[in-house]
TORZA-918692 format. One record per atom (N, C-alpha, C, O): residue number from 1; atom name; residue in three letters; x, y, z. Coordinates in steps of 0.1 Angstrom, whole numbers, plus 5000, padded with zeros to 4 digits. Layout:
N
<pt NUM, CA, Ala, <X, Y, Z>>
...
***
This chain:
82
<pt 1, N, Unk, <4960, 4866, 4880>>
<pt 1, CA, Unk, <4970, 4868, 4884>>
<pt 1, C, Unk, <4980, 4856, 4890>>
<pt 1, O, Unk, <4975, 4848, 4898>>
<pt 2, N, Unk, <4990, 4855, 4885>>
<pt 2, CA, Unk, <4995, 4842, 4895>>
<pt 2, C, Unk, <5002, 4848, 4907>>
<pt 2, O, Unk, <5009, 4859, 4908>>
<pt 3, N, Unk, <4998, 4837, 4916>>
<pt 3, CA, Unk, <5008, 4840, 4929>>
<pt 3, C, Unk, <5025, 4839, 4930>>
<pt 3, O, Unk, <5031, 4829, 4929>>
<pt 4, N, Unk, <5029, 4850, 4932>>
<pt 4, CA, Unk, <5043, 4850, 4929>>
<pt 4, C, Unk, <5056, 4839, 4938>>
<pt 4, O, Unk, <5067, 4835, 4934>>
<pt 5, N, Unk, <5047, 4834, 4952>>
<pt 5, CA, Unk, <5052, 4823, 4958>>
<pt 5, C, Unk, <5046, 4814, 4956>>
<pt 5, O, Unk, <5053, 4805, 4960>>
<pt 6, N, Unk, <5038, 4810, 4953>>
<pt 6, CA, Unk, <5030, 4792, 4948>>
<pt 6, C, Unk, <5027, 4788, 4937>>
<pt 6, O, Unk, <5028, 4776, 4934>>
<pt 7, N, Unk, <5023, 4798, 4928>>
<pt 7, CA, Unk, <5023, 4802, 4913>>
<pt 7, C, Unk, <5005, 4796, 4912>>
<pt 7, O, Unk, <5000, 4791, 4902>>
<pt 8, N, Unk, <4997, 4799, 4924>>
<pt 8, CA, Unk, <4980, 4794, 4920>>
<pt 8, C, Unk, <4978, 4811, 4914>>
<pt 8, O, Unk, <4986, 4820, 4915>>
<pt 9, N, Unk, <4963, 4811, 4908>>
<pt 9, CA, Unk, <4955, 4821, 4910>>
<pt 9, C, Unk, <4949, 4827, 4920>>
<pt 9, O, Unk, <4941, 4824, 4929>>
<pt 10, N, Unk, <4955, 4842, 4915>>
<pt 10, CA, Unk, <4950, 4851, 4930>>
<pt 10, C, Unk, <4936, 4857, 4925>>
<pt 10, O, Unk, <4932, 4856, 4914>>
<pt 11, N, Unk, <4929, 4862, 4935>>
<pt 11, CA, Unk, <4918, 4868, 4938>>
<pt 11, C, Unk, <4916, 4881, 4935>>
<pt 11, O, Unk, <4913, 4887, 4945>>
<pt 12, N, Unk, <4917, 4890, 4920>>
<pt 12, CA, Unk, <4916, 4905, 4916>>
<pt 12, C, Unk, <4907, 4915, 4929>>
<pt 12, O, Unk, <4895, 4911, 4931>>
<pt 13, N, Unk, <4912, 4926, 4936>>
<pt 13, CA, Unk, <4904, 4932, 4948>>
<pt 13, C, Unk, <4911, 4942, 4946>>
<pt 13, O, Unk, <4920, 4946, 4938>>
<pt 14, N, Unk, <4904, 4949, 4962>>
<pt 14, CA, Unk, <4912, 4966, 4958>>
<pt 14, C, Unk, <4913, 4963, 4976>>
<pt 14, O, Unk, <4907, 4954, 4981>>
<pt 15, N, Unk, <4920, 4972, 4984>>
<pt 15, CA, Unk, <4922, 4975, 4993>>
<pt 15, C, Unk, <4910, 4989, 5001>>
<pt 15, O, Unk, <4905, 4997, 4994>>
<pt 16, N, Unk, <4909, 4988, 5011>>
<pt 16, CA, Unk, <4899, 5000, 5018>>
<pt 16, C, Unk, <4905, 5004, 5032>>
<pt 16, O, Unk, <4906, 4998, 5043>>
<pt 17, N, Unk, <4907, 5015, 5029>>
<pt 17, CA, Unk, <4920, 5018, 5043>>
<pt 17, C, Unk, <4908, 5033, 5052>>
<pt 17, O, Unk, <4908, 5044, 5046>>
<pt 18, N, Unk, <4902, 5032, 5061>>
<pt 18, CA, Unk, <4895, 5039, 5067>>
<pt 18, C, Unk, <4905, 5049, 5076>>
<pt 18, O, Unk, <4912, 5044, 5085>>
<pt 19, N, Unk, <4903, 5062, 5074>>
<pt 19, CA, Unk, <4912, 5068, 5079>>
<pt 19, C, Unk, <4921, 5077, 5071>>
<pt 19, O, Unk, <4917, 5085, 5063>>
<pt 20, N, Unk, <4937, 5072, 5075>>
<pt 20, CA, Unk, <4943, 5080, 5069>>
<pt 20, C, Unk, <4949, 5069, 5055>>
<pt 20, O, Unk, <4950, 5057, 5054>>
<pt 21, N, Unk, <4952, 5079, 5045>>
<pt 21, CA, Unk, <4961, 5071, 5034>>
<pt 21, C, Unk, <4971, 5067, 5040>>
<pt 21, O, Unk, <4977, 5070, 5050>>
<pt 22, N, Unk, <4974, 5051, 5027>>
<pt 22, CA, Unk, <4983, 5048, 5036>>
<pt 22, C, Unk, <4993, 5051, 5023>>
<pt 22, O, Unk, <4988, 5057, 5013>>
<pt 23, N, Unk, <5007, 5048, 5024>>
<pt 23, CA, Unk, <5021, 5055, 5015>>
<pt 23, C, Unk, <5030, 5040, 5017>>
<pt 23, O, Unk, <5027, 5030, 5024>>
<pt 24, N, Unk, <5042, 5042, 5008>>
<pt 24, CA, Unk, <5055, 5035, 5010>>
<pt 24, C, Unk, <5066, 5045, 5012>>
<pt 24, O, Unk, <5067, 5055, 5005>>
<pt 25, N, Unk, <5075, 5041, 5024>>
<pt 25, CA, Unk, <5087, 5048, 5023>>
<pt 25, C, Unk, <5099, 5037, 5025>>
<pt 25, O, Unk, <5099, 5025, 5029>>
<pt 26, N, Unk, <5112, 5045, 5018>>
<pt 26, CA, Unk, <5121, 5032, 5019>>
<pt 26, C, Unk, <5125, 5027, 5030>>
<pt 26, O, Unk, <5120, 5033, 5040>>
<pt 27, N, Unk, <5135, 5017, 5032>>
<pt 27, CA, Unk, <5133, 5006, 5043>>
<pt 27, C, Unk, <5142, 5020, 5057>>
<pt 27, O, Unk, <5138, 5023, 5069>>
<pt 28, N, Unk, <5152, 5025, 5052>>
<pt 28, CA, Unk, <5156, 5029, 5066>>
<pt 28, C, Unk, <5150, 5037, 5067>>
<pt 28, O, Unk, <5154, 5040, 5078>>
<pt 29, N, Unk, <5138, 5049, 5063>>
<pt 29, CA, Unk, <5127, 5054, 5066>>
<pt 29, C, Unk, <5118, 5045, 5079>>
<pt 29, O, Unk, <5116, 5049, 5091>>
<pt 30, N, Unk, <5115, 5032, 5073>>
<pt 30, CA, Unk, <5108, 5020, 5078>>
<pt 30, C, Unk, <5110, 5021, 5090>>
<pt 30, O, Unk, <5102, 5028, 5097>>
<pt 31, N, Unk, <5120, 5014, 5096>>
<pt 31, CA, Unk, <5126, 5011, 5107>>
<pt 31, C, Unk, <5131, 5022, 5115>>
<pt 31, O, Unk, <5135, 5019, 5127>>
<pt 32, N, Unk, <5132, 5031, 5113>>
<pt 32, CA, Unk, <5132, 5045, 5125>>
<pt 32, C, Unk, <5129, 5039, 5136>>
<pt 32, O, Unk, <5122, 5029, 5134>>
<pt 33, N, Unk, <5132, 5041, 5149>>
<pt 33, CA, Unk, <5125, 5039, 5163>>
<pt 33, C, Unk, <5127, 5053, 5170>>
<pt 33, O, Unk, <5134, 5063, 5169>>
<pt 34, N, Unk, <5120, 5050, 5176>>
<pt 34, CA, Unk, <5120, 5062, 5185>>
<pt 34, C, Unk, <5114, 5072, 5182>>
<pt 34, O, Unk, <5107, 5069, 5172>>
<pt 35, N, Unk, <5112, 5085, 5185>>
<pt 35, CA, Unk, <5111, 5097, 5181>>
<pt 35, C, Unk, <5112, 5101, 5168>>
<pt 35, O, Unk, <5104, 5109, 5163>>
<pt 36, N, Unk, <5123, 5097, 5159>>
<pt 36, CA, Unk, <5126, 5098, 5142>>
<pt 36, C, Unk, <5117, 5091, 5140>>
<pt 36, O, Unk, <5113, 5094, 5129>>
<pt 37, N, Unk, <5112, 5082, 5145>>
<pt 37, CA, Unk, <5098, 5074, 5132>>
<pt 37, C, Unk, <5088, 5085, 5133>>
<pt 37, O, Unk, <5081, 5081, 5123>>
<pt 38, N, Unk, <5081, 5095, 5138>>
<pt 38, CA, Unk, <5073, 5101, 5135>>
<pt 38, C, Unk, <5076, 5114, 5118>>
<pt 38, O, Unk, <5068, 5119, 5111>>
<pt 39, N, Unk, <5085, 5114, 5116>>
<pt 39, CA, Unk, <5089, 5126, 5106>>
<pt 39, C, Unk, <5092, 5113, 5096>>
<pt 39, O, Unk, <5098, 5103, 5100>>
<pt 40, N, Unk, <5088, 5114, 5084>>
<pt 40, CA, Unk, <5094, 5106, 5071>>
<pt 40, C, Unk, <5094, 5113, 5058>>
<pt 40, O, Unk, <5083, 5117, 5052>>
<pt 41, N, Unk, <5109, 5115, 5051>>
<pt 41, CA, Unk, <5114, 5116, 5041>>
<pt 41, C, Unk, <5107, 5108, 5032>>
<pt 41, O, Unk, <5103, 5097, 5036>>
<pt 42, N, Unk, <5105, 5113, 5019>>
<pt 42, CA, Unk, <5103, 5103, 5005>>
<pt 42, C, Unk, <5092, 5091, 5003>>
<pt 42, O, Unk, <5092, 5080, 4997>>
<pt 43, N, Unk, <5083, 5101, 5011>>
<pt 43, CA, Unk, <5068, 5091, 5013>>
<pt 43, C, Unk, <5062, 5092, 5003>>
<pt 43, O, Unk, <5058, 5103, 5001>>
<pt 44, N, Unk, <5058, 5083, 4993>>
<pt 44, CA, Unk, <5051, 5082, 4982>>
<pt 44, C, Unk, <5034, 5076, 4989>>
<pt 44, O, Unk, <5032, 5067, 4998>>
<pt 45, N, Unk, <5027, 5084, 4982>>
<pt 45, CA, Unk, <5014, 5081, 4985>>
<pt 45, C, Unk, <5005, 5068, 4977>>
<pt 45, O, Unk, <5009, 5064, 4966>>
<pt 46, N, Unk, <4999, 5065, 4979>>
<pt 46, CA, Unk, <4987, 5051, 4972>>
<pt 46, C, Unk, <4976, 5053, 4974>>
<pt 46, O, Unk, <4972, 5055, 4985>>
<pt 47, N, Unk, <4964, 5052, 4960>>
<pt 47, CA, Unk, <4954, 5055, 4964>>
<pt 47, C, Unk, <4944, 5066, 4963>>
<pt 47, O, Unk, <4951, 5076, 4963>>
<pt 48, N, Unk, <4937, 5069, 4962>>
<pt 48, CA, Unk, <4925, 5078, 4964>>
<pt 48, C, Unk, <4918, 5079, 4971>>
<pt 48, O, Unk, <4910, 5070, 4972>>
<pt 49, N, Unk, <4917, 5089, 4980>>
<pt 49, CA, Unk, <4909, 5092, 4992>>
<pt 49, C, Unk, <4899, 5099, 4990>>
<pt 49, O, Unk, <4902, 5107, 4982>>
<pt 50, N, Unk, <4886, 5101, 4993>>
<pt 50, CA, Unk, <4877, 5105, 4998>>
<pt 50, C, Unk, <4868, 5112, 5013>>
<pt 50, O, Unk, <4858, 5108, 5020>>
<pt 51, N, Unk, <4873, 5120, 5014>>
<pt 51, CA, Unk, <4873, 5128, 5023>>
<pt 51, C, Unk, <4858, 5130, 5028>>
<pt 51, O, Unk, <4861, 5134, 5040>>
<pt 52, N, Unk, <4849, 5129, 5028>>
<pt 52, CA, Unk, <4832, 5127, 5031>>
<pt 52, C, Unk, <4833, 5118, 5033>>
<pt 52, O, Unk, <4827, 5115, 5043>>
<pt 53, N, Unk, <4843, 5103, 5026>>
<pt 53, CA, Unk, <4834, 5092, 5035>>
<pt 53, C, Unk, <4846, 5085, 5045>>
<pt 53, O, Unk, <4843, 5076, 5052>>
<pt 54, N, Unk, <4863, 5094, 5046>>
<pt 54, CA, Unk, <4867, 5091, 5051>>
<pt 54, C, Unk, <4878, 5078, 5051>>
<pt 54, O, Unk, <4886, 5075, 5060>>
<pt 55, N, Unk, <4877, 5073, 5039>>
<pt 55, CA, Unk, <4881, 5059, 5034>>
<pt 55, C, Unk, <4893, 5066, 5018>>
<pt 55, O, Unk, <4892, 5077, 5011>>
<pt 56, N, Unk, <4902, 5057, 5017>>
<pt 56, CA, Unk, <4910, 5057, 5007>>
<pt 56, C, Unk, <4909, 5042, 4999>>
<pt 56, O, Unk, <4906, 5031, 5004>>
<pt 57, N, Unk, <4910, 5045, 4987>>
<pt 57, CA, Unk, <4906, 5031, 4980>>
<pt 57, C, Unk, <4920, 5028, 4969>>
<pt 57, O, Unk, <4923, 5034, 4959>>
<pt 58, N, Unk, <4924, 5018, 4974>>
<pt 58, CA, Unk, <4931, 5018, 4961>>
<pt 58, C, Unk, <4936, 4998, 4955>>
<pt 58, O, Unk, <4941, 4989, 4960>>
<pt 59, N, Unk, <4931, 4999, 4942>>
<pt 59, CA, Unk, <4931, 4986, 4934>>
<pt 59, C, Unk, <4944, 4981, 4934>>
<pt 59, O, Unk, <4955, 4984, 4938>>
<pt 60, N, Unk, <4939, 4972, 4928>>
<pt 60, CA, Unk, <4953, 4965, 4921>>
<pt 60, C, Unk, <4957, 4958, 4929>>
<pt 60, O, Unk, <4969, 4955, 4928>>
<pt 61, N, Unk, <4948, 4953, 4941>>
<pt 61, CA, Unk, <4952, 4943, 4952>>
<pt 61, C, Unk, <4946, 4927, 4953>>
<pt 61, O, Unk, <4935, 4923, 4957>>
<pt 62, N, Unk, <4955, 4921, 4950>>
<pt 62, CA, Unk, <4960, 4902, 4943>>
<pt 62, C, Unk, <4959, 4898, 4959>>
<pt 62, O, Unk, <4969, 4901, 4966>>
<pt 63, N, Unk, <4943, 4889, 4965>>
<pt 63, CA, Unk, <4947, 4878, 4969>>
<pt 63, C, Unk, <4953, 4864, 4971>>
<pt 63, O, Unk, <4949, 4856, 4963>>
<pt 64, N, Unk, <4956, 4861, 4976>>
<pt 64, CA, Unk, <4961, 4844, 4974>>
<pt 64, C, Unk, <4954, 4836, 4987>>
<pt 64, O, Unk, <4957, 4838, 4998>>
<pt 65, N, Unk, <4946, 4830, 4985>>
<pt 65, CA, Unk, <4939, 4822, 4992>>
<pt 65, C, Unk, <4949, 4809, 5000>>
<pt 65, O, Unk, <4951, 4807, 5012>>
<pt 66, N, Unk, <4955, 4801, 4987>>
<pt 66, CA, Unk, <4963, 4793, 4994>>
<pt 66, C, Unk, <4979, 4794, 5002>>
<pt 66, O, Unk, <4983, 4785, 5009>>
<pt 67, N, Unk, <4985, 4809, 4999>>
<pt 67, CA, Unk, <4996, 4811, 5006>>
<pt 67, C, Unk, <4991, 4823, 5016>>
<pt 67, O, Unk, <5000, 4828, 5022>>
<pt 68, N, Unk, <4974, 4830, 5017>>
<pt 68, CA, Unk, <4968, 4840, 5028>>
<pt 68, C, Unk, <4979, 4852, 5024>>
<pt 68, O, Unk, <4983, 4860, 5033>>
<pt 69, N, Unk, <4984, 4853, 5011>>
<pt 69, CA, Unk, <4990, 4868, 5014>>
<pt 69, C, Unk, <4981, 4876, 5001>>
<pt 69, O, Unk, <4972, 4871, 4994>>
<pt 70, N, Unk, <4986, 4889, 5000>>
<pt 70, CA, Unk, <4979, 4897, 5001>>
<pt 70, C, Unk, <4992, 4904, 4986>>
<pt 70, O, Unk, <5004, 4905, 4989>>
<pt 71, N, Unk, <4990, 4907, 4973>>
<pt 71, CA, Unk, <5005, 4913, 4966>>
<pt 71, C, Unk, <4997, 4926, 4956>>
<pt 71, O, Unk, <4986, 4924, 4953>>
<pt 72, N, Unk, <5001, 4935, 4954>>
<pt 72, CA, Unk, <4995, 4949, 4949>>
<pt 72, C, Unk, <5002, 4953, 4939>>
<pt 72, O, Unk, <5015, 4952, 4940>>
<pt 73, N, Unk, <4996, 4959, 4928>>
<pt 73, CA, Unk, <5004, 4971, 4917>>
<pt 73, C, Unk, <4994, 4982, 4923>>
<pt 73, O, Unk, <4982, 4984, 4923>>
<pt 74, N, Unk, <5006, 4992, 4929>>
<pt 74, CA, Unk, <5001, 5005, 4930>>
<pt 74, C, Unk, <5005, 5016, 4922>>
<pt 74, O, Unk, <5016, 5018, 4919>>
<pt 75, N, Unk, <4997, 5021, 4918>>
<pt 75, CA, Unk, <5000, 5037, 4913>>
<pt 75, C, Unk, <5004, 5045, 4925>>
<pt 75, O, Unk, <4999, 5042, 4936>>
<pt 76, N, Unk, <5013, 5053, 4924>>
<pt 76, CA, Unk, <5019, 5062, 4928>>
<pt 76, C, Unk, <5009, 5077, 4928>>
<pt 76, O, Unk, <5007, 5081, 4916>>
<pt 77, N, Unk, <5004, 5084, 4938>>
<pt 77, CA, Unk, <4998, 5093, 4936>>
<pt 77, C, Unk, <5002, 5106, 4942>>
<pt 77, O, Unk, <4994, 5115, 4939>>
<pt 78, N, Unk, <5009, 5108, 4946>>
<pt 78, CA, Unk, <5020, 5120, 4942>>
<pt 78, C, Unk, <5034, 5122, 4934>>
<pt 78, O, Unk, <5038, 5115, 4925>>
<pt 79, N, Unk, <5038, 5131, 4938>>
<pt 79, CA, Unk, <5052, 5131, 4926>>
<pt 79, C, Unk, <5058, 5144, 4938>>
<pt 79, O, Unk, <5054, 5155, 4940>>
<pt 80, N, Unk, <5069, 5137, 4944>>
<pt 80, CA, Unk, <5079, 5141, 4953>>
<pt 80, C, Unk, <5095, 5138, 4945>>
<pt 80, O, Unk, <5100, 5127, 4946>>
<pt 81, N, Unk, <5100, 5150, 4939>>
<pt 81, CA, Unk, <5112, 5151, 4939>>
<pt 81, C, Unk, <5122, 5146, 4949>>
<pt 81, O, Unk, <5123, 5153, 4960>>
<pt 82, N, Unk, <5131, 5136, 4947>>
<pt 82, CA, Unk, <5147, 5132, 4954>>
<pt 82, C, Unk, <5158, 5148, 4958>>
<pt 82, O, Unk, <5169, 5147, 4963>>
***
């Protein structure tokens, strides 16, 4: 995959998260402050969690050594109706 910033070739890999599974939320939820940031709606989970190991593996993460950035193309693992 080519880097969208510098157009150099990126290294394919994945993310390993120890503990809680990562997720995506809309910007207005992401920018909440204070106590309001504890409760989020429309959370979209990514990755597959292995409870026994306490890890979540997220494939399709690409690293650009030139820009020092990670770009991902992630599948949603839950379906939340809006």
